[in-house]
C-alpha positions as CSV (number, residue, x, y, z in Angstrom):
1,M,-0.1,-0.2,-0.2
2,R,2.9,2.4,0.9
3,A,4.3,1.9,-2.6
4,T,1.0,2.7,-4.2
5,L,0.6,5.7,-2.2
6,L,4.2,6.8,-3.2
7,L,3.4,6.3,-6.8
8,L,0.4,8.4,-6.8
9,A,2.2,11.3,-5.2
10,A,5.2,10.9,-7.5
11,L,2.6,11.0,-10.6
12,L,1.2,14.2,-9.1
13,T,4.4,16.1,-8.8
14,L,6.4,15.0,-11.5
15,P,6.2,16.1,-15.4
16,A,4.1,13.7,-17.6
17,P,6.3,11.3,-19.7
18,A,6.9,11.8,-23.4
19,G,3.4,10.4,-25.2
20,A,1.3,11.6,-22.4
21,A,-1.8,14.0,-22.9
22,D,-0.9,17.8,-22.2
23,A,-3.2,20.1,-20.7
24,G,-6.1,20.8,-22.7
25,T,-6.0,17.9,-25.1
26,F,-8.4,15.6,-23.1
27,Q,-11.2,14.8,-25.7
28,K,-15.0,14.8,-24.4
29,P,-15.3,12.4,-21.3
30,E,-16.3,9.3,-22.5
31,K,-19.9,7.9,-20.8
32,V,-19.2,4.6,-19.0
33,K,-21.7,2.6,-17.0
34,P,-21.0,1.0,-13.8
35,P,-20.9,-2.9,-13.8
36,K,-23.8,-4.9,-12.7
37,R,-24.0,-5.0,-9.0
38,Q,-23.6,-8.7,-7.5
39,P,-24.7,-9.6,-3.8
40,L,-21.3,-9.9,-1.8
41,D,-19.7,-13.4,-0.8
42,E,-20.4,-13.5,2.9
43,R,-18.9,-17.0,3.6
44,P,-16.1,-16.9,6.2
45,V,-12.7,-15.3,5.5
46,C,-10.1,-18.5,5.0
47,T,-6.5,-16.4,5.0
48,Q,-3.1,-18.2,4.0
49,Q,-2.1,-17.3,7.7
50,Q,-4.5,-19.3,9.6
51,K,-2.8,-22.1,11.1
52,T,-6.0,-24.2,11.7
53,A,-8.8,-25.0,8.8
54,P,-12.1,-22.7,9.7
55,L,-14.8,-24.8,10.0
56,D,-18.6,-24.1,10.2
57,P,-20.7,-25.6,13.1
58,E,-21.5,-28.7,10.9
59,G,-17.9,-29.0,10.3
60,V,-17.9,-27.7,6.5
61,Y,-14.8,-26.3,5.2
62,R,-16.1,-23.3,3.0
63,C,-14.6,-19.9,2.3
64,R,-15.0,-16.6,0.8
65,G,-13.8,-17.0,-2.7
66,V,-13.0,-20.4,-3.0
67,P,-14.5,-22.5,-5.5
68,F,-15.5,-25.8,-3.4
69,E,-16.4,-27.2,0.0
70,V,-15.7,-30.3,2.0
71,A,-17.5,-31.7,4.8
72,L,-14.9,-32.6,7.8
73,E,-15.7,-33.9,11.4
74,P,-17.4,-31.0,13.4
75,G,-15.5,-29.8,16.5
76,K,-12.2,-31.3,15.4
77,T,-9.1,-29.2,14.8
78,Y,-7.3,-29.6,11.5
79,E,-3.8,-28.2,10.7
80,Q,-3.6,-25.5,7.6
81,T,-0.2,-24.6,5.8
82,F,0.8,-22.6,3.1
83,G,3.6,-22.9,0.9
84,R,4.6,-22.0,-3.0
85,G,1.2,-20.9,-3.7
86,W,-0.7,-23.9,-2.3
87,L,-3.0,-23.9,0.8
88,S,-3.3,-27.4,2.2
89,I,-5.4,-29.2,5.0
90,Q,-4.1,-31.9,6.6
91,L,-6.5,-34.8,7.7
92,G,-4.4,-37.8,8.4
93,T,-4.0,-39.9,11.3
94,A,-1.2,-42.2,12.3
95,D,-2.5,-45.0,10.0
96,S,-3.1,-42.6,7.1
97,I,-2.5,-39.6,4.7
98,A,-5.1,-37.3,3.9
99,V,-4.7,-34.0,2.3
100,V,-7.0,-31.4,0.6
101,S,-4.8,-28.8,-1.3
102,Y,-5.8,-26.2,-3.7
103,K,-4.6,-23.2,-5.9
104,P,-5.2,-20.4,-8.1
105,A,-2.7,-20.5,-10.9
106,P,-2.4,-19.1,-14.5
107,W,-1.0,-22.3,-15.9
108,V,-4.7,-24.1,-15.1
109,L,-6.0,-22.1,-18.1
110,Q,-3.8,-23.5,-20.4
111,P,-3.7,-26.9,-22.8
112,G,-2.1,-29.7,-21.2
113,R,-2.8,-28.9,-18.0
114,E,-4.0,-32.6,-17.3
115,K,-0.2,-33.4,-16.9
116,E,-0.2,-31.8,-13.8
117,Q,-2.7,-34.1,-12.1
118,E,-0.2,-37.0,-12.4
119,S,2.9,-35.1,-11.7
120,Y,1.5,-33.2,-8.6
121,A,0.4,-36.8,-6.5
122,K,4.0,-38.0,-7.7
123,K,5.8,-34.9,-6.4
124,F,4.0,-35.0,-3.1
125,L,4.4,-38.5,-2.4
126,E,8.1,-38.3,-3.2
127,A,8.5,-35.3,-1.0
128,I,7.0,-37.1,2.2
129,G,9.4,-40.1,1.5
130,A,7.2,-42.7,-0.3
131,Q,9.3,-45.5,-1.2
132,G,8.8,-48.2,-3.8
133,L,6.1,-45.8,-5.2
134,V,3.5,-47.5,-7.8
135,L,1.2,-44.7,-9.5
136,S,-1.4,-45.7,-12.1
137,E,-2.3,-43.6,-15.3
138,P,-4.7,-41.0,-14.7
139,Q,-8.4,-42.0,-15.1
140,P,-11.3,-39.5,-15.6
141,Y,-14.0,-39.5,-13.1
142,E,-17.3,-37.4,-12.6
143,Q,-17.1,-34.5,-10.5
144,A,-20.0,-32.2,-10.9
145,G,-19.4,-28.6,-12.0
146,A,-15.8,-29.3,-12.4
147,E,-13.1,-29.9,-15.4
148,D,-11.1,-32.4,-16.4
149,A,-11.5,-34.5,-13.0
150,R,-8.8,-37.5,-13.0
151,R,-8.0,-40.1,-10.4
152,V,-4.7,-41.7,-9.8
153,E,-4.2,-44.7,-7.6
154,F,-0.9,-45.3,-5.7
155,E,0.7,-47.7,-3.5
156,F,3.8,-47.4,-1.3
157,G,5.9,-49.1,1.5
158,P,7.1,-52.0,2.7
159,P,4.9,-55.0,3.7
160,E,4.7,-54.2,7.2
161,R,3.7,-50.6,6.8
162,H,2.2,-50.7,3.2
163,F,-0.2,-47.4,2.3
164,V,-2.9,-47.9,-0.4
165,G,-4.4,-44.8,-1.8
166,E,-6.0,-42.7,-4.4
167,S,-5.4,-39.0,-5.5
168,R,-8.4,-37.1,-7.0
169,S,-8.0,-33.7,-8.6
170,F,-9.9,-31.2,-10.9
171,F,-9.8,-27.9,-12.3
172,V,-12.7,-25.3,-11.8
173,R,-12.7,-21.7,-13.3
174,G,-9.0,-21.3,-13.2
175,W,-8.2,-23.3,-9.6
176,F,-6.7,-26.6,-9.0
177,V,-8.1,-28.8,-6.3
178,N,-7.0,-32.0,-5.2
179,M,-7.6,-34.6,-2.3
180,M,-5.3,-37.3,-1.7
181,L,-6.0,-40.1,0.8
182,A,-4.4,-43.3,1.7
183,G,-4.2,-45.8,4.4
184,L,-2.6,-48.9,6.2
185,E,-4.3,-52.2,6.4
186,G,-7.4,-51.4,8.5
187,S,-7.6,-47.7,7.9
188,D,-11.0,-46.6,6.5
189,L,-8.9,-43.9,4.4
190,R,-7.3,-46.8,2.8
191,R,-8.6,-46.7,-1.0
192,G,-12.1,-48.2,-1.1
193,G,-12.6,-47.8,2.7
194,K,-15.9,-46.2,4.3
195,G,-13.9,-43.0,5.2
196,A,-12.2,-42.2,2.0
197,K,-15.5,-42.9,0.1
198,A,-17.3,-40.5,2.3
199,L,-14.6,-37.6,2.2
200,F,-14.4,-38.0,-1.5
201,A,-18.0,-37.6,-1.7
202,S,-18.3,-34.7,0.3
203,L,-15.8,-32.8,-1.8
204,R,-18.0,-30.7,-4.1
205,V,-17.8,-27.5,-6.4
206,V,-19.8,-24.8,-5.6
207,E,-20.8,-21.7,-7.3
208,S,-19.3,-18.3,-6.2
209,P,-22.5,-16.7,-4.4
210,G,-20.8,-13.0,-5.6
211,A,-18.5,-10.5,-5.5
212,L,-15.8,-9.9,-2.6
213,A,-15.7,-6.5,-0.8
214,Y,-12.3,-4.8,-0.6
215,R,-12.3,-2.3,2.1
216,F,-9.6,0.7,1.9
217,A,-8.2,2.5,5.1
218,G,-10.9,4.9,5.3
219,G,-13.6,2.4,5.4
220,E,-14.8,2.8,1.5
221,T,-15.5,-0.6,0.2
222,L,-14.9,-1.7,-3.7
223,D,-16.2,-4.9,-5.2
224,L,-13.8,-7.1,-6.5
225,P,-14.4,-9.9,-9.1
226,P,-15.9,-13.1,-7.7
227,E,-13.3,-15.8,-6.1
228,S,-10.2,-12.8,-6.3
229,W,-7.7,-14.2,-4.3
230,L,-5.1,-12.5,-2.0
231,L,-1.6,-13.6,-3.3
232,Q,1.6,-11.8,-2.4
233,G,-0.2,-8.5,-1.8
234,R,-1.9,-8.4,-4.9
235,Y,-5.6,-9.9,-5.8
236,Y,-5.3,-12.7,-8.4
237,V,-8.7,-13.4,-10.5
238,P,-8.3,-16.9,-11.5
239,S,-11.3,-17.1,-13.9
240,T,-9.3,-14.6,-15.9
241,G,-5.4,-14.8,-15.1
242,A,-5.7,-11.0,-14.2
243,F,-3.9,-9.7,-11.3
244,L,-5.3,-6.4,-9.4
245,S,-3.4,-4.0,-7.2
246,L,-5.4,-1.5,-5.3
247,G,-4.4,1.9,-3.5
248,E,-5.5,5.4,-2.0
249,G,-3.8,8.6,-1.1
250,P,-4.7,12.2,-0.4
251,S,-5.2,14.5,-3.5
252,P,-3.0,17.3,-3.8
253,K,-5.9,19.7,-4.3
254,P,-9.8,19.3,-4.0
255,C,-11.1,16.9,-6.6
256,D,-13.2,19.7,-8.4
257,A,-9.9,21.8,-8.5
258,L,-7.7,19.1,-10.3
259,D,-7.2,20.3,-13.9
260,E,-6.3,18.4,-17.1
261,A,-2.4,19.0,-16.3
262,D,-2.8,17.2,-13.4
263,W,-4.9,14.5,-14.5
264,A,-2.2,13.9,-17.2
265,K,0.3,13.4,-14.7
266,I,-1.5,10.7,-12.9
267,T,-3.0,9.1,-16.2
268,G,0.1,9.5,-18.3
269,D,2.4,7.0,-16.2
270,V,1.2,3.5,-14.7
271,A,5.0,2.8,-13.9
272,P,7.0,3.0,-10.5
273,R,9.6,5.5,-10.9
274,D,12.3,3.0,-9.8
275,A,11.5,0.6,-12.8
276,P,12.4,2.4,-15.9
277,G,11.7,0.2,-19.0
278,K,9.3,-2.0,-17.5
279,V,6.4,-0.5,-18.7
280,H,5.4,0.9,-22.1
281,F,3.1,3.6,-21.9
282,Q,0.2,3.5,-24.7
283,D,-2.6,6.1,-24.0
284,S,-4.7,7.9,-21.9
285,R,-8.2,9.0,-21.7
286,W,-11.0,10.1,-19.1
287,L,-14.3,8.8,-18.5
288,R,-17.6,9.8,-16.5
289,H,-20.6,8.1,-14.9
290,K,-23.0,11.1,-13.8
291,K,-20.8,13.4,-11.7
292,Q,-18.0,11.0,-11.2
293,R,-15.0,11.4,-13.3
294,L,-12.4,8.6,-13.9
295,F,-9.1,8.6,-15.5
296,L,-7.6,5.7,-17.5
297,A,-4.1,5.0,-18.7
298,R,-3.2,1.8,-20.9
299,A,0.2,0.2,-21.2
300,R,2.0,-3.0,-21.7
301,T,4.1,-4.1,-18.6
302,D,7.1,-6.5,-18.6
303,I,6.5,-9.1,-15.9
304,G,10.0,-10.6,-16.5
305,G,11.8,-12.4,-19.3
306,G,11.0,-9.8,-21.6
307,K,7.3,-11.0,-21.4
308,L,5.2,-7.9,-22.1
309,V,1.4,-8.0,-20.9
310,P,-1.5,-5.6,-21.0
311,G,-1.8,-3.3,-18.0
312,A,-4.1,-0.7,-17.1
313,A,-4.4,1.8,-14.5
314,A,-7.7,3.6,-13.3
315,V,-8.0,6.6,-10.8
316,T,-10.8,8.6,-9.4
317,C,-11.1,11.5,-6.8
318,R,-13.6,11.7,-4.0
319,E,-13.6,14.1,-1.2
320,G,-10.1,14.9,-1.4
321,R,-8.7,11.4,-2.0
322,L,-7.4,9.3,-4.9
323,Y,-8.4,6.0,-5.5
324,Q,-6.4,3.5,-7.9
325,V,-7.0,0.3,-9.5
326,F,-3.9,-1.2,-11.4
327,A,-4.8,-4.3,-13.3
328,L,-2.3,-6.9,-15.2
329,D,-3.7,-9.4,-18.0
330,T,-1.1,-11.9,-17.6
331,E,-3.0,-14.4,-19.7
332,K,-3.8,-12.1,-22.3
333,R,-7.4,-13.1,-22.1
334,L,-9.3,-9.7,-21.5
335,P,-10.3,-7.9,-24.5
336,D,-11.5,-4.7,-22.5
337,L,-9.3,-4.8,-19.7
338,A,-8.9,-1.0,-19.6
339,L,-12.3,-0.4,-19.3
340,D,-13.2,-3.0,-17.0
341,T,-10.5,-1.7,-14.8
342,A,-12.2,1.7,-14.6
343,R,-15.7,0.3,-14.2
344,L,-14.4,-1.2,-10.7
345,L,-14.1,2.1,-9.3
346,L,-17.6,2.7,-10.1
347,T,-18.7,0.4,-7.1
348,L,-16.7,2.7,-4.9
349,E,-19.0,3.3,-1.9
350,K,-18.7,5.5,1.5
351,P,-18.7,3.2,4.9
């Protein structure tokens, strides 16, 4: 957030870069309509920092923005871990291995993603020291509401401690979800056991109930797309592969007193000043909806290795404060990224 505030301040005090709109050159504001308001997702917030999995009174794990739920034992405590983008719930006992893991990631939108289902099971089991591991070929199975659901059977270990299990995984709206269950002889989490069947049956895809509300420091709220996921300080939208950053800061003038030269500085540069050459400015313009003015800039941003992806920054001013949404279309799937970014600001509401 501090970096964003510094960026806004810098844009208002430094000259506009070459190619930015000069004072007096803005065209008549383009009218823009706000997005259709959705109900908010009121499910419990589940964060990556939580050490135990939050369950409702019935023992169901259901989280705001997450596209599945799973029924566990009410009143029981389950460890939750986060690493390398994966959030995992540990369900195992002394005679079993049981884990539910999920992750939003760009590669799940790409062809060939089914290879990840087999490799994930293999990497996970090798990481826990599974010796003599035998894996079957992935086979499709029915998972209502999911895409590319596949199961992999496996077994490992010496005769006196031999685990037999199954890994089931699927893709849904840009997410990868996996449940892995295995047990020793006599464990009901062993493949085909009563407990294993019940857990697999309780894992189900759910529709997103609505948008997520982002709250600024002053209490103002903004609607984010359904299933937006906080990842390394930015919101990731799995269904599109877009990243969103949000910020706010004081305006140097009353909102009505900002002239075209001021807005040229704001919308003419969407790059941090310490990253020259990383952002290639394209154009800027201003929009309006009723009495609200929005200012929009487009650019192509280097996200590493010379890969340029579309970027957009939208800014508005209300009661002496600037509000900004910056978006990156990492998968190049959004033909109206800039306009969609600006329209998010039309959902801004006072507390």
